[in-house]
N, CA, C and O atoms as CSV, one atom per row, in Angstrom:
chain,resi,resn,atom,element,x,y,z
A,1,UNK,N,N,82.367,110.901,113.360
A,1,UNK,CA,C,83.142,111.919,112.704
A,1,UNK,C,C,82.446,112.303,111.427
A,1,UNK,O,O,82.044,111.444,110.643
A,2,UNK,N,N,82.303,113.587,111.219
A,2,UNK,CA,C,81.833,114.114,109.951
A,2,UNK,C,C,82.709,115.304,109.608
A,2,UNK,O,O,82.963,116.170,110.446
A,3,UNK,N,N,83.163,115.334,108.377
A,3,UNK,CA,C,83.983,116.463,107.941
A,3,UNK,C,C,83.463,116.951,106.593
A,3,UNK,O,O,83.228,116.169,105.672
A,4,UNK,N,N,83.293,118.252,106.508
A,4,UNK,CA,C,82.886,118.905,105.275
A,4,UNK,C,C,84.084,119.714,104.793
A,4,UNK,O,O,84.606,120.555,105.525
A,5,UNK,N,N,84.515,119.462,103.570
A,5,UNK,CA,C,85.645,120.183,102.999
A,5,UNK,C,C,85.139,120.969,101.795
A,5,UNK,O,O,84.574,120.404,100.859
A,6,UNK,N,N,85.351,122.278,101.839
A,6,UNK,CA,C,84.965,123.154,100.736
A,6,UNK,C,C,86.228,123.767,100.150
A,6,UNK,O,O,87.094,124.244,100.883
A,7,UNK,N,N,86.329,123.750,98.817
A,7,UNK,CA,C,87.469,124.377,98.152
A,7,UNK,C,C,86.957,125.232,97.000
A,7,UNK,O,O,86.126,124.795,96.204
A,8,UNK,N,N,87.461,126.443,96.929
A,8,UNK,CA,C,87.079,127.373,95.872
A,8,UNK,C,C,88.325,128.041,95.311
A,8,UNK,O,O,89.206,128.450,96.067
A,9,UNK,N,N,88.402,128.154,93.999
A,9,UNK,CA,C,89.513,128.824,93.313
A,9,UNK,C,C,90.856,128.222,93.710
A,9,UNK,O,O,91.821,128.946,93.955
A,10,UNK,N,N,90.911,126.902,93.772
A,10,UNK,CA,C,92.134,126.262,94.256
A,10,UNK,C,C,92.581,125.111,93.356
A,10,UNK,O,O,92.816,124.004,93.841
A,11,UNK,N,N,92.699,125.358,92.070
A,11,UNK,CA,C,93.245,124.342,91.179
A,11,UNK,C,C,92.200,123.489,90.499
A,11,UNK,O,O,90.997,123.713,90.628
A,12,UNK,N,N,92.693,122.503,89.770
A,12,UNK,CA,C,91.804,121.650,88.994
A,12,UNK,C,C,91.139,120.587,89.867
A,12,UNK,O,O,91.452,120.454,91.050
A,13,UNK,N,N,90.230,119.846,89.275
A,13,UNK,CA,C,89.435,118.862,90.019
A,13,UNK,C,C,90.297,117.763,90.623
A,13,UNK,O,O,89.991,117.275,91.711
A,14,UNK,N,N,91.363,117.364,89.947
A,14,UNK,CA,C,92.243,116.321,90.476
A,14,UNK,C,C,92.918,116.788,91.760
A,14,UNK,O,O,92.972,116.054,92.747
A,15,UNK,N,N,93.427,118.001,91.736
A,15,UNK,CA,C,94.071,118.559,92.929
A,15,UNK,C,C,93.060,118.650,94.066
A,15,UNK,O,O,93.358,118.270,95.198
A,16,UNK,N,N,91.868,119.154,93.765
A,16,UNK,CA,C,90.840,119.281,94.804
A,16,UNK,C,C,90.503,117.926,95.415
A,16,UNK,O,O,90.408,117.812,96.637
A,17,UNK,N,N,90.324,116.908,94.597
A,17,UNK,CA,C,89.955,115.600,95.147
A,17,UNK,C,C,91.071,115.018,95.998
A,17,UNK,O,O,90.794,114.369,97.007
A,18,UNK,N,N,92.329,115.234,95.617
A,18,UNK,CA,C,93.452,114.749,96.424
A,18,UNK,C,C,93.552,115.489,97.753
A,18,UNK,O,O,93.834,114.881,98.786
A,19,UNK,N,N,93.324,116.787,97.728
A,19,UNK,CA,C,93.362,117.584,98.965
A,19,UNK,C,C,92.224,117.167,99.894
A,19,UNK,O,O,92.434,117.006,101.097
A,20,UNK,N,N,91.019,116.990,99.347
A,20,UNK,CA,C,89.874,116.568,100.158
A,20,UNK,C,C,90.162,115.215,100.798
A,20,UNK,O,O,89.900,115.031,101.987
A,21,UNK,N,N,90.692,114.270,100.038
A,21,UNK,CA,C,91.007,112.946,100.589
A,21,UNK,C,C,92.051,113.044,101.696
A,21,UNK,O,O,91.947,112.353,102.709
A,22,UNK,N,N,93.053,113.896,101.513
A,22,UNK,CA,C,94.101,114.063,102.531
A,22,UNK,C,C,93.523,114.638,103.818
A,22,UNK,O,O,93.867,114.192,104.913
A,23,UNK,N,N,92.646,115.627,103.687
A,23,UNK,CA,C,92.026,116.233,104.866
A,23,UNK,C,C,91.091,115.252,105.555
A,23,UNK,O,O,91.084,115.168,106.783
A,24,UNK,N,N,90.305,114.510,104.788
A,24,UNK,CA,C,89.407,113.511,105.380
A,24,UNK,C,C,90.199,112.474,106.156
A,24,UNK,O,O,89.732,111.989,107.186
A,25,UNK,N,N,91.385,112.124,105.683
A,25,UNK,CA,C,92.237,111.159,106.379
A,25,UNK,C,C,92.627,111.670,107.767
A,25,UNK,O,O,92.649,110.900,108.727
A,26,UNK,N,N,92.932,112.960,107.875
A,26,UNK,CA,C,93.306,113.552,109.164
A,26,UNK,C,C,92.172,113.409,110.171
A,26,UNK,O,O,92.415,113.128,111.345
A,27,UNK,N,N,90.931,113.602,109.717
A,27,UNK,CA,C,89.790,113.616,110.630
A,27,UNK,C,C,89.160,112.235,110.841
A,27,UNK,O,O,88.153,112.121,111.541
A,28,UNK,N,N,89.727,111.209,110.259
A,28,UNK,CA,C,89.142,109.864,110.354
A,28,UNK,C,C,89.002,109.374,111.791
A,28,UNK,O,O,88.063,108.641,112.100
A,29,UNK,N,N,89.921,109.767,112.677
A,29,UNK,CA,C,89.874,109.278,114.056
A,29,UNK,C,C,89.498,110.364,115.062
A,29,UNK,O,O,89.711,110.204,116.264
A,30,UNK,N,N,88.943,111.459,114.571
A,30,UNK,CA,C,88.564,112.555,115.473
A,30,UNK,C,C,87.055,112.651,115.579
A,30,UNK,O,O,86.340,112.582,114.580
A,31,UNK,N,N,86.588,112.809,116.794
A,31,UNK,CA,C,85.144,112.890,117.043
A,31,UNK,C,C,84.613,114.274,116.690
A,31,UNK,O,O,85.362,115.250,116.648
A,32,UNK,N,N,83.324,114.340,116.442
A,32,UNK,CA,C,82.668,115.623,116.221
A,32,UNK,C,C,82.541,115.986,114.756
A,32,UNK,O,O,83.043,115.296,113.869
A,33,UNK,N,N,81.856,117.088,114.537
A,33,UNK,CA,C,81.653,117.603,113.188
A,33,UNK,C,C,82.681,118.683,112.892
A,33,UNK,O,O,82.922,119.562,113.718
A,34,UNK,N,N,83.283,118.614,111.714
A,34,UNK,CA,C,84.346,119.524,111.328
A,34,UNK,C,C,84.031,120.150,109.975
A,34,UNK,O,O,83.365,119.538,109.140
A,35,UNK,N,N,84.507,121.359,109.766
A,35,UNK,CA,C,84.372,122.034,108.483
A,35,UNK,C,C,85.724,122.657,108.139
A,35,UNK,O,O,86.297,123.404,108.932
A,36,UNK,N,N,86.223,122.338,106.944
A,36,UNK,CA,C,87.472,122.899,106.463
A,36,UNK,C,C,87.166,123.646,105.172
A,36,UNK,O,O,86.604,123.079,104.235
A,37,UNK,N,N,87.532,124.901,105.131
A,37,UNK,CA,C,87.305,125.742,103.956
A,37,UNK,C,C,88.646,126.228,103.427
A,37,UNK,O,O,89.463,126.769,104.172
A,38,UNK,N,N,88.861,126.027,102.122
A,38,UNK,CA,C,90.077,126.515,101.481
A,38,UNK,C,C,89.644,127.378,100.302
A,38,UNK,O,O,88.904,126.936,99.423
A,39,UNK,N,N,90.120,128.615,100.308
A,39,UNK,CA,C,89.775,129.558,99.237
A,39,UNK,C,C,91.068,130.100,98.640
A,39,UNK,O,O,91.895,130.688,99.336
A,40,UNK,N,N,91.222,129.890,97.344
A,40,UNK,CA,C,92.387,130.388,96.636
A,40,UNK,C,C,92.191,131.829,96.218
A,40,UNK,O,O,91.069,132.332,96.159
A,41,UNK,N,N,93.296,132.479,95.930
A,41,UNK,CA,C,93.268,133.862,95.482
A,41,UNK,C,C,93.618,133.925,94.002
A,41,UNK,O,O,94.484,133.188,93.530
A,42,UNK,N,N,92.956,134.789,93.286
A,42,UNK,CA,C,93.303,134.995,91.883
A,42,UNK,C,C,94.461,135.986,91.751
A,42,UNK,O,O,95.042,136.119,90.674
A,43,UNK,N,N,94.795,136.674,92.828
A,43,UNK,CA,C,95.846,137.684,92.807
A,43,UNK,C,C,97.228,137.137,93.166
A,43,UNK,O,O,98.241,137.735,92.803
A,44,UNK,N,N,97.280,136.000,93.880
A,44,UNK,CA,C,98.568,135.461,94.307
A,44,UNK,C,C,98.454,133.941,94.465
A,44,UNK,O,O,97.429,133.355,94.116
A,45,UNK,N,N,99.493,133.314,94.983
A,45,UNK,CA,C,99.485,131.853,95.126
A,45,UNK,C,C,99.153,131.403,96.549
A,45,UNK,O,O,99.578,130.331,96.979
A,46,UNK,N,N,98.408,132.208,97.263
A,46,UNK,CA,C,98.023,131.870,98.641
A,46,UNK,C,C,96.614,131.291,98.676
A,46,UNK,O,O,95.711,131.752,97.979
A,47,UNK,N,N,96.457,130.272,99.507
A,47,UNK,CA,C,95.139,129.708,99.796
A,47,UNK,C,C,94.858,129.965,101.271
A,47,UNK,O,O,95.694,129.670,102.125
A,48,UNK,N,N,93.698,130.508,101.569
A,48,UNK,CA,C,93.300,130.738,102.958
A,48,UNK,C,C,92.522,129.516,103.438
A,48,UNK,O,O,91.505,129.151,102.847
A,49,UNK,N,N,92.995,128.893,104.498
A,49,UNK,CA,C,92.342,127.709,105.046
A,49,UNK,C,C,91.775,128.042,106.419
A,49,UNK,O,O,92.454,128.633,107.259
A,50,UNK,N,N,90.530,127.657,106.636
A,50,UNK,CA,C,89.898,127.825,107.939
A,50,UNK,C,C,89.329,126.477,108.374
A,50,UNK,O,O,88.743,125.739,107.581
A,51,UNK,N,N,89.518,126.182,109.651
A,51,UNK,CA,C,89.039,124.928,110.229
A,51,UNK,C,C,88.126,125.264,111.398
A,51,UNK,O,O,88.492,126.045,112.277
A,52,UNK,N,N,86.943,124.674,111.406
A,52,UNK,CA,C,86.005,124.843,112.526
A,52,UNK,C,C,85.597,123.462,113.000
A,52,UNK,O,O,85.398,122.546,112.201
A,53,UNK,N,N,85.475,123.326,114.321
A,53,UNK,CA,C,85.120,122.028,114.872
A,53,UNK,C,C,84.330,122.145,116.150
A,53,UNK,O,O,83.833,123.218,116.492
A,54,UNK,N,N,84.216,121.031,116.861
A,54,UNK,CA,C,83.417,120.997,118.089
A,54,UNK,C,C,84.018,121.875,119.186
A,54,UNK,O,O,85.200,122.216,119.160
A,55,UNK,N,N,83.178,122.225,120.137
A,55,UNK,CA,C,83.585,123.026,121.303
A,55,UNK,C,C,84.173,124.375,120.916
A,55,UNK,O,O,85.061,124.883,121.601
A,56,UNK,N,N,83.687,124.960,119.822
A,56,UNK,CA,C,84.147,126.273,119.408
A,56,UNK,C,C,85.541,126.305,118.809
A,56,UNK,O,O,86.145,127.373,118.714
A,57,UNK,N,N,86.059,125.161,118.405
A,57,UNK,CA,C,87.398,125.087,117.823
A,57,UNK,C,C,87.443,125.859,116.507
A,57,UNK,O,O,86.618,125.630,115.623
A,58,UNK,N,N,88.403,126.771,116.376
A,58,UNK,CA,C,88.600,127.537,115.140
A,58,UNK,C,C,90.085,127.786,114.944
A,58,UNK,O,O,90.790,128.191,115.868
A,59,UNK,N,N,90.546,127.541,113.733
A,59,UNK,CA,C,91.930,127.849,113.372
A,59,UNK,C,C,91.939,128.332,111.931
A,59,UNK,O,O,91.063,127.978,111.142
A,60,UNK,N,N,92.935,129.141,111.592
A,60,UNK,CA,C,93.111,129.558,110.209
A,60,UNK,C,C,94.600,129.513,109.876
A,60,UNK,O,O,95.458,129.602,110.755
A,61,UNK,N,N,94.877,129.373,108.588
A,61,UNK,CA,C,96.253,129.247,108.138
A,61,UNK,C,C,96.308,129.657,106.671
A,61,UNK,O,O,95.382,129.365,105.914
A,62,UNK,N,N,97.365,130.319,106.268
A,62,UNK,CA,C,97.571,130.664,104.872
A,62,UNK,C,C,98.549,129.673,104.260
A,62,UNK,O,O,99.695,129.564,104.699
A,63,UNK,N,N,98.092,128.955,103.252
A,63,UNK,CA,C,98.916,127.981,102.543
A,63,UNK,C,C,99.627,128.694,101.399
A,63,UNK,O,O,98.979,129.235,100.502
A,64,UNK,N,N,100.956,128.695,101.429
A,64,UNK,CA,C,101.769,129.385,100.432
A,64,UNK,C,C,102.170,128.408,99.331
A,64,UNK,O,O,102.885,127.439,99.588
A,65,UNK,N,N,101.716,128.657,98.119
A,65,UNK,CA,C,102.048,127.793,96.990
A,65,UNK,C,C,103.536,127.777,96.700
A,65,UNK,O,O,104.085,126.725,96.371
A,66,UNK,N,N,104.201,128.919,96.814
A,66,UNK,CA,C,105.632,129.006,96.538
A,66,UNK,C,C,106.471,128.213,97.540
A,66,UNK,O,O,107.636,127.914,97.279
A,67,UNK,N,N,105.885,127.877,98.674
A,67,UNK,CA,C,106.573,127.070,99.693
A,67,UNK,C,C,106.184,125.597,99.618
A,67,UNK,O,O,106.579,124.805,100.473
A,68,UNK,N,N,105.410,125.228,98.597
A,68,UNK,CA,C,104.997,123.837,98.431
A,68,UNK,C,C,103.804,123.438,99.275
A,68,UNK,O,O,103.496,122.252,99.399
A,69,UNK,N,N,103.123,124.429,99.863
A,69,UNK,CA,C,102.026,124.112,100.780
A,69,UNK,C,C,100.690,123.837,100.076
A,69,UNK,O,O,99.663,123.727,100.745
A,70,UNK,N,N,100.683,123.727,98.758
A,70,UNK,CA,C,99.459,123.356,98.046
A,70,UNK,C,C,99.420,121.853,97.759
A,70,UNK,O,O,98.432,121.356,97.219
A,71,UNK,N,N,100.456,121.142,98.105
A,71,UNK,CA,C,100.505,119.691,97.882
A,71,UNK,C,C,99.665,118.990,98.938
A,71,UNK,O,O,99.716,119.359,100.112
A,72,UNK,N,N,98.887,117.979,98.535
A,72,UNK,CA,C,98.001,117.280,99.482
A,72,UNK,C,C,98.717,116.743,100.716
A,72,UNK,O,O,98.200,116.873,101.825
A,73,UNK,N,N,99.887,116.147,100.550
A,73,UNK,CA,C,100.605,115.588,101.701
A,73,UNK,C,C,101.024,116.670,102.683
A,73,UNK,O,O,100.996,116.456,103.895
A,74,UNK,N,N,101.408,117.824,102.171
A,74,UNK,CA,C,101.809,118.937,103.036
A,74,UNK,C,C,100.591,119.488,103.776
A,74,UNK,O,O,100.657,119.777,104.970
A,75,UNK,N,N,99.479,119.629,103.054
A,75,UNK,CA,C,98.245,120.109,103.693
A,75,UNK,C,C,97.812,119.144,104.791
A,75,UNK,O,O,97.407,119.571,105.872
A,76,UNK,N,N,97.896,117.847,104.516
A,76,UNK,CA,C,97.539,116.848,105.533
A,76,UNK,C,C,98.404,117.008,106.780
A,76,UNK,O,O,97.890,116.937,107.896
A,77,UNK,N,N,99.699,117.221,106.611
A,77,UNK,CA,C,100.593,117.386,107.754
A,77,UNK,C,C,100.269,118.657,108.537
A,77,UNK,O,O,100.267,118.648,109.767
A,78,UNK,N,N,99.999,119.739,107.829
A,78,UNK,CA,C,99.675,121.011,108.493
A,78,UNK,C,C,98.384,120.876,109.287
A,78,UNK,O,O,98.325,121.278,110.449
A,79,UNK,N,N,97.354,120.315,108.673
A,79,UNK,CA,C,96.070,120.135,109.371
A,79,UNK,C,C,96.262,119.216,110.569
A,79,UNK,O,O,95.701,119.472,111.635
A,80,UNK,N,N,97.034,118.167,110.418
A,80,UNK,CA,C,97.299,117.244,111.526
A,80,UNK,C,C,97.951,117.920,112.719
A,80,UNK,O,O,97.669,117.570,113.865
A,81,UNK,N,N,98.828,118.893,112.455
A,81,UNK,CA,C,99.465,119.632,113.552
A,81,UNK,C,C,98.509,120.639,114.177
A,81,UNK,O,O,98.589,120.919,115.373
A,82,UNK,N,N,97.605,121.183,113.368
A,82,UNK,CA,C,96.690,122.227,113.868
A,82,UNK,C,C,95.554,121.670,114.707
A,82,UNK,O,O,95.049,122.348,115.603
A,83,UNK,N,N,95.148,120.438,114.422
A,83,UNK,CA,C,93.971,119.856,115.058
A,83,UNK,C,C,94.401,118.807,116.076
A,83,UNK,O,O,94.996,117.794,115.707
A,84,UNK,N,N,94.108,119.037,117.342
A,84,UNK,CA,C,94.489,118.055,118.362
A,84,UNK,C,C,93.698,116.769,118.224
A,84,UNK,O,O,92.631,116.742,117.612
A,85,UNK,N,N,94.235,115.705,118.800
A,85,UNK,CA,C,93.575,114.401,118.724
A,85,UNK,C,C,92.241,114.363,119.414
A,85,UNK,O,O,91.313,113.715,118.929
A,86,UNK,N,N,92.121,115.037,120.530
A,86,UNK,CA,C,90.865,115.058,121.288
A,86,UNK,C,C,90.461,116.498,121.545
A,86,UNK,O,O,91.144,117.226,122.266
A,87,UNK,N,N,89.362,116.901,120.959
A,87,UNK,CA,C,88.875,118.276,121.161
A,87,UNK,C,C,87.645,118.229,122.015
A,87,UNK,O,O,87.062,119.271,122.315
């Protein structure tokens, strides 16, 4: 398993490190190479998340800050639902 997590315009360094750790936890038992990109907006409280993985796997999701979706535990749960156990 290899996972690359990129975050841009998405809060301070503490928040970024917690989000990266939460995402890495999701991929700990999944095979293949994965890339997760989260880009924040300066115009609103939305973060655009894209996930790419083996066998052409691609998903995207908009994380809404006003709905609490910027919290690491919530992001971990969302990614866990989006990414199947065996791809």
